[in-house]
N, C-alpha and C positions, 0 to 999 in steps of 0.2 A: 332163461338165457339172455345175455347182456346184449344190449342193442349195440351195433358197430358205431364206431364214432363217426360222427359227421364232418366233413371237411368245414372251415373257417368258410362262410359266405364272402367277407370283404377280402379275403385272401385267394379268390379264384374260383369258388365254386360253379364247375359249369352247367349244373342245374338251374341256376338263376341268372347266368350270364357271367363272363368274365372277360378279364384285361384282353388289350389287343397283344399280338405278338411282342416278344420282347427285343427284338431288333428294332422295332419301329420304335417303341418306347426309348429304347436306349439311343437311338439317334437323336431324336426330339429332346430327350435330356441334355447330351451332348451341346447340340446347336443352341439349347437356351443358356448353359453354363458359359459356353464359349461367349456367346453374345454380353454375359453379365460380367466377365472379366473384362471386355470390350468397353462396356458402359462405365464401369468403375474407373478405368484408365482414364476415360473421358472425363470423368469427374475430376480427377487430379489436374487436368489442364484447365477445368472449367472453374477451379476452386476461387483464382481471383476475381474472376467476374461475379460469380456467387457472393464473395464479401461484399463486392461494390454495390450489390442488388441489382446487377444488370442482366437478369434473367433472359431477356432476348438477345444477348450475344451469342455469336455461333458455338461456342464449346458447351455452354449449358445446353442448349437447344439440343446439339447431337446428343449429349449425355441423357437428356430425358429422351430423345425419340429412340436412342438405342436398347432403352427398357421396354418403353412402350410399344415399338413396334418390330422389335428384334426379340427381346427376352420373351416377353409376358405371351405372344402369340404361340411359341413353341413350348414354354413351360406350361401353360392352361390347356393347349392341344394333348400333350402327354399326360397330365394328370387327369383330363376328363376322361380320356379313353383308358384310363386306369382303372378310373372309379365308377365312371356313369354306368358302363354295362351292369355290374354288381349291383350298384344300387337303383337302378330301374330293371332289373332282373329279365335282360334280354342281350343278346350279342350284337355288335355293329355287323349290319348286314351287307356294306361293301366295303370290305379292308382295302382294294385297291384304291378306293378315292381318298381314304386317309393316307396313305402311301403318296397319291399324287400331290396332297396338300403339301407336304414338307417342302419340296423345291419350290412351290409358288409361296410358300410363307417367308421365304427366304428374302422375298422381295423388299421385307420391311428393313433389310438391311442396306437396300439401296434407297429407299425414301428417307431413312434417318439422316444421312449427309445430305442428300437433297434438299430436305426441309432445311437444315443448319445452316447451309451455304446458299440456299436460294437459287438452286439449279433445277430449273422445271421439267426438263425431259428425264432426270434421275428421280424426279418426286412421282413423275406420272406413270413410268415404267414401273418402279417398285411399287408405287400404291395399286396398279392394275394387277400387278402378279400378287399381291398381299390380299386384295380383295377377291381373287380368285380362289386362292388357299382358304381363305375365310368362308368362303361360299361352300367349299367342300366338305371343310369340318363342320358347317352347321347343318349341311343336309344331313350328316349321319347323326348329329346330335337329335335333331327333330325326328329322324329315324328311330331313334331310341324312345323318344319321348311317344311316339305314335305307338310304337310297338308294346310300351310297358303294360304289362298286365292291369286289368281292372279288376277292382274287387279284392285284392290283396294288398298287405300292407307294403308301401315303398319306403325306404330310409331316407329318402331325399325327396324333395317337392319338384313335381313337374312345372309347377308355376313358377318356383325360382330359376329352375335352369332355363326355361323358356324366356324369363325375363333377362336374364343374362346374356343369353344368345341375342336377342334383340338389341340390346345396349351396345354391345359388341359391335354390331353391324352400323348400328347409329353413329357410334363413336367415329367408325371410320368415315363414313359419310361427311361428318361434321368436320373433320380433319381435312378431308377433300375441299370442303366448301369454304372453310378459314381461309387455306393457301390459295386457292383459286381467286379469293377476292383482296388479297394481299392486306395492306394497313387500312383500307377502305372500310367506313360504315356501312354496314347493311341493315336495312328496315330500322334506321334509327339507331341500332345497336353498335357502339364502337368495337374495333377489332379486338382490344383487350378482353373485353366483357366475352365476345365468341369466344376466344382462346380459353376462357375459364369456365363456360360452358361446356366446351368438347373436353377439357380436362376431367371434368366430375362425370361427365356420362361415362366416359372410358374407365375411370378409376373406382368411381362408386356404383355405376350402373353395370357394369360387366364384371370387375373384379369383386366389388364388394357383394353385389348381391350373389355371386356364384361361391363366395367364402361363406356366407351364411346358409346357403343350400345345402352345400356339402360338409361345412365345418361341423354341424350340429351331430354329424355320424363319425365325422374324422377325428376330430378332435379327442373325444373321451376315448375312441379305439386305440388311437396312437398312443394315448396316455395310458393304458389299460386300467380306465376308470370306468364307473357306471355310464351306462347310455343316457342320453338326455330325455327326458319325461316326453312321452308320444303327446301329439298335439292334433287338433282337428282342421286347421288352417295355416297358411304360410305366413304368420303375422309378421315374422323380423323381414322376409324378403319383401313384404307390401310395405312395411313402413320404411325400409331403405329407398326402394323405388319410387314410393309417392314423397317422401321428403327430398329425394333427387331432384324430381321435376319442378318441386317448388322452389328448391334452392336455384335451379336453373334459370326458373321466372324471375326470382329476386335479383339475381346477378345479370341478368339481360337487361332488365328494366330499372335497376339501379335503386329498387326498392329493399332497403335492408331488412325491414320487420317480414317481409316475405321469405328472404333468403335467411334469415333466423328461424324461421318457423320450419322451413326445409330442413336445416341442420339439425334441429332439434329431433325431426323425424328419424335422419339416418342415424344420429347418436343414439337414439332408442334402439333402433334395430340392431345396429353394430355393438352396442353396449350389450346385448343380450348375449351376443356370442364371447363377449370378452368376459362376463360372468361364467357362462359355462367353462372356457378355458381356464379362469381361477379354479372355479370348484374341482374341476379334473386334475389340476395340481394338485391340490389339497387333498383328493381322494385317489390319488394315483397308486398302483402297486408296483408300479415299475421305477427304475431311475430316471429323474428328468432328461428328457432329451430336446434336440434342438427345435423340432416343429413346435412343440407347446412353448417353448421359452420364446420363440420368434413371436407367436401369436399375442403371448404377453407383453413382449416388448412393442409389438405393433400397437397393441391397444394403447400403450403410453404415448406412442408418438403420434395416434391419431387425436388423444387427449391433447397433446401440446399443438398439433394443427388447427385444432377446433379453437384454442385461445387465441392463438397469432391470426385465425381468420377471422375471428370476431372483432379484435382490436383493429384489423384492416379496414374491415366492413365500417366502424367508428371512426375511421380517419386518421388513425394513428399510425404515421409513417408506412403509408398503406405500399408502397413500392417495396422497401424492406421485408415489411410483414408477409407481403403475398410470395416472395422469394423464399423464405424461411417455411412458410405454408407449404408451398408445392414440394420442397425438399422433403419435408418431413412426411406429406400424405404420399409421394409418390416412390420415394426412397426407402423411407423408414416403415411405411405400413404397406402398403401394396407389393411393390417387389421383394420386401424382406417376407412378407407371409408367404409368397409363392414360391420363392427361391427355396426357404428354408425346408420344403416339404419335398423338393426332388430327390434329395438324398435317401431320404426315407424310401419314398415311393420307388426308387430305383432298385433298392435292396429288397423290398417286397416283391418286384416284379420278376428280379432274378431267382428268388427262394420259390416262388409261385410255378416258374418255369423249370425248375430243376428236372432233369430227366430221372426215371423211374430208376431207384436204387438208394443207397443211402443218402439222406439228404443233410446240409450242416444245419445249425441252429441259425436263425434269422439274425440272431445277433452277430454272428460272425461275418456276415455279409454288410453289416452297418458300421463304419469306423466313428462310434460314438464320440470319442473324445475329439476327433477332428472337427465334428461339426458343433460341438460346444466350444470349440476355440473360435470357429466361424462365427458363432453366435455372439461370442462376448465381443469380438473384432467388430463385426457388424453394428451392434448396438452403441460401442463406444465411437464407432466412425461417423455414425449419423448424428448422433447427439451431439460430438464435437463440430461436424459440419455447419449443423444449424445453429450452435451458439457462435460460429464464427461468421456467419450471415448476419444474425442478429448484432454481433457486436462490430460488424464491419472488421473483423480480423483476418486478413488473407492468412496470415500465419497459421490461426485455428483452423480455417477452412481448409487448408491445404492437409494440415495434420488427420483433420476427419476424413476427407477423400482418401488419403493414403492408408488410413485404416479399413476404408471401405474397400479399396483395392485388394489389402492384404485379405480382408474376409473372402472375397471372391476367389482368389488365388487358392485358398484353403478349401472353399466349397469345391473346386475343381479338383482340387487333389483327393478330396474325400470321394467324389464319384469315381475317380480312376482307381482308387482302393477297392469300392465295391464291384467294379468291373474287373479288376485282375483278380478277386476273391472268386466270382463267377465265372471265369473265363472260360471254362470247359463249357459251362450252358451257353455262354453267348456265342463260342465259336460253333457249337454244336446246331445252333439255329440259323447260321450266317449262311 
């Protein structure tokens, strides 16, 4: 007698933990994508300042903080609570806390314009709400880590998830510290260097470590490629985290060799994920889709960022190259890699949550061509925007930002298409 088919664990098998309810995920996805559209529109307004290498002007600061304080908290929260319960083999213990985190995380949309236009009350109100939301999210992530079964294979690293959670908290604290001290040097470290430390703790420590911890499973799974080889230690996560703090120390002290050594560690850790993505693309049994292509494009943008960063440390037009570096790192790599997965994860959430009875094919819930168009517009937009910054061309920067805005609109349309396709399930869960 044949053994009954087992449900796919990454698609919500309750025996090992499953995603949080669809309405919660859909709400977080919607808030993240709406913020992404707003951030891309702000980038269009910021294009002339970026071309002038004036990254400290209000429009670029607004665009950057809409991504960092608005888009990423919602996107990472949604993706984490879709994936981590399954990867860590247990359910979120307090769903009400996760629901309560969403309005609190929206404080990021108050803090972003507050930072850009130097409105203290707006910053501190938004940052307070955001900190409370982050604490709520982290409490449930920590609970998942603590409750993860011992003695059984987990397909993500407890250490990696814990490090990412720590760096998310540290990045928010550093941001508040930098804003509170204004342009003054603190402990002998100039304001601009503190900003760079804050940026790297957020993007590399929070997003980078989490991408490595989850991406080893997620990238091959979404590509329909063979899984990554088993490992005995979270080498990539430790390389990225260790490299980050060497880089931060080098940036703070102005010691270029220390910063370069840290950058090499980060490159080694993230480079292993990029190689895994490349192998997955070559071995995939499925048509190429946006998440994998975004990861590959992000790897290219990360390499470009590394080159511009090294040249900036060497003193080659540091203001302009640093502006291009932030554009490539924040927009091309971190935001792109996270946003690209939202459409696929939303469609998986709808598919997993489908009520008993006939179930559509998962591909019917995911508008693949729309997301491929989004990927193409995104990659072209980031590349054109970065070229405009490097060349000092306002025209090229505006064109790149306009392509980014188009890609954000297409991403929102893709998510809406999934919502329409799964409206029966979404309505039934409301």
